[in-house]
C-alpha positions, 0 to 999 in steps of 0.5 A: 825348811830351816829351823828359825831361832831368835838371835840377839845382835848387840851394837856398840852404842845401843843398850837394847839388842836387835832381835833377829829371827834367823837360822844361823848367826851369820844370817842374823848378822846380815839381817841386823845390818840391813835394819841398822839405824844411825847412832847404833854404832858397830855390830859387836856380837850376835848370839842365840837367845837363851830360854829366858830371853826367848820368853821375853821376846815372845811377850813383846818385851825389849831384850837388853844386853850389856856388851859382856853379854849379861842382862840388866833385866834379870839383875838386882834392883840397883843393876836395873836402875843403873841400866835405866840411867844408861838407856836414858843417855842413849835415848835419842838413838833408840 
């Protein structure tokens, strides 16, 4: 049986990554494309969730990633506030 891992798929116009359980990155991409909604934009990247992200996923918390791969959830208070403001701009797509 395949070993399932969590992958984070980032979109061009969405501040929250789509979490996909998959065996490979290419499988994660195809599963994410099937779940894509209007307003998400293009698929930018799919990478395996690190230990901290996997912990958040198991707790049922949304994992947020910037296009450069950094996370506003683990930053300073100012960085988290800026990310919250950015998410508000895209609220209609979430």
